[in-house]
C-alpha positions in Angstrom: 28.8 11.7 6.6 27.4 14.1 9.2 24.0 12.4 9.1 25.6 8.9 9.0 27.7 9.7 12.1 24.8 11.3 14.0 22.4 8.5 13.2 24.3 5.3 13.9 26.3 4.1 16.9 28.7 2.4 14.6 28.6 4.6 11.4 30.1 3.4 8.2 33.6 4.7 7.4 33.9 7.4 4.7 35.6 4.9 2.4 32.7 2.4 2.8 30.1 5.2 2.0 32.2 6.2 -1.1 32.3 2.5 -2.2 28.5 2.2 -1.8 27.8 5.3 -3.8 30.2 4.1 -6.6 28.2 0.9 -7.1 26.7 0.9 -10.5 24.9 -2.5 -10.7 21.9 -3.2 -8.5 22.4 -0.4 -6.0 20.3 2.7 -5.6 20.8 5.6 -3.1 18.4 8.4 -2.6 18.8 11.8 -0.9 16.0 13.9 0.7 16.4 17.6 0.6 14.5 20.4 2.3 15.0 23.9 0.9 18.2 22.7 -0.8 19.7 21.1 2.3 20.4 17.4 2.6 18.3 16.1 5.5 18.3 12.3 4.9 19.3 9.4 2.7 18.5 5.8 2.0 20.0 3.0 0.0 19.4 -0.5 -1.2 20.8 -3.3 -3.2 18.5 -5.3 -5.6 19.5 -8.7 -6.9 17.7 -12.0 -7.7 14.3 -10.4 -7.1 15.1 -9.2 -3.6 15.8 -5.7 -2.3 18.1 -5.4 0.7 17.6 -2.1 2.4 21.1 -1.0 3.5 20.5 2.3 5.3 17.7 4.8 6.1 18.9 7.9 8.0 17.4 11.3 8.7 19.1 14.2 10.5 17.9 14.6 14.1 16.3 18.0 13.5 14.2 16.6 10.6 12.9 13.4 12.2 9.2 12.7 12.7 8.3 14.7 9.6 7.8 11.7 7.3 11.1 12.0 5.5 12.3 8.5 6.4 9.0 7.0 5.4 9.1 8.9 2.1 12.6 7.6 1.4 11.6 4.1 2.2 8.4 4.3 0.0 10.5 5.6 -2.9 13.0 2.8 -2.4 10.2 0.2 -2.4 8.7 1.7 -5.5 12.0 1.6 -7.3 12.7 -1.9 -6.1 9.5 -3.0 -7.9 10.7 -1.2 -11.0 14.0 -3.2 -10.6 11.9 -6.5 -10.6 12.1 -7.1 -6.8 9.1 -8.7 -5.1 10.7 -9.1 -1.6 12.5 -6.6 0.6 14.5 -7.2 3.8 16.6 -5.3 6.3 18.3 -5.6 9.7 17.8 -3.2 12.6 18.5 -3.0 16.3 15.7 -4.4 18.4 16.1 -1.3 20.6 15.3 1.0 17.7 11.6 1.2 18.3 10.9 4.1 16.0 12.6 2.3 13.1 10.6 -0.9 13.8 7.4 1.1 13.9 8.2 2.7 10.6 9.1 -0.6 8.9 5.9 -2.2 10.4 3.8 0.7 9.0 5.0 -0.3 5.5 4.3 -4.0 5.9 7.7 -5.3 7.1 7.4 -8.2 9.6 10.1 -9.7 11.9 11.3 -13.1 10.8 14.4 -13.8 12.8 17.5 -12.5 14.6 21.2 -12.4 13.9 22.8 -13.0 17.3 25.4 -10.5 18.5 25.3 -8.6 15.1 26.2 -5.2 16.5 29.8 -5.3 17.7 29.6 -2.1 19.8 26.9 -3.5 22.1 26.6 -7.2 21.2 23.0 -6.5 20.4 21.2 -8.9 18.0 20.0 -7.7 14.7 16.2 -8.0 14.2 15.5 -9.3 10.7 12.5 -7.9 9.0 11.0 -8.6 5.5 8.2 -7.2 3.3 6.8 -9.8 0.8 4.8 -9.1 -2.3 6.2 -5.7 -3.1 4.5 -5.8 -6.5 1.1 -6.0 -4.9 1.7 -2.9 -2.7 -0.8 -0.1 -3.2 1.7 2.7 -3.3 -1.1 5.2 -4.1 -2.8 4.4 -0.8 0.5 4.7 1.1 1.2 8.1 -0.5 -2.3 9.2 0.2 -2.0 8.3 3.8 1.5 10.0 3.9 0.0 13.1 2.4 -2.8 13.3 4.9 -0.3 13.1 7.8 2.2 15.5 6.3 0.1 18.0 4.3 1.1 17.1 0.8 0.6 14.5 -1.8 4.2 13.4 -2.3 7.7 14.7 -1.8 10.6 15.1 -4.1 13.4 12.6 -3.6 16.4 12.3 -5.9 18.5 9.3 -6.6 22.2 8.9 -7.6 21.2 8.3 -11.2 
């Protein structure tokens, strides 16, 4: 909840987070740890061949270290394992770092949801990644490793 509240202008309520983590069908949540300390998390729903990325969040002190990218890569790998070939998400158009991260992994804008964010009235930018099953995950992990000094990181799921 600390990361959720620090990462989003309108964080999910504790009850909503608990409900998400309790989902057993089609949902997957991951946690990123550094030296035994939770530094980030990400989650998605997968249904009908589509992965809906729900949240990707990394604590402020651990940002720009590849943790969000690693979480998203693992989500996409797992989505393929869950028979998804398409992923989509919403984000604030003002969140340039998130848009850059999603773009790096092949997400492209395809539309907007007007006035989606109640706190500011900002639209949601809709982004999608097609052909997940054709992603060369090895190449993405190799590039990640070159930038961050390791081959891959450990990410655990709620399983």
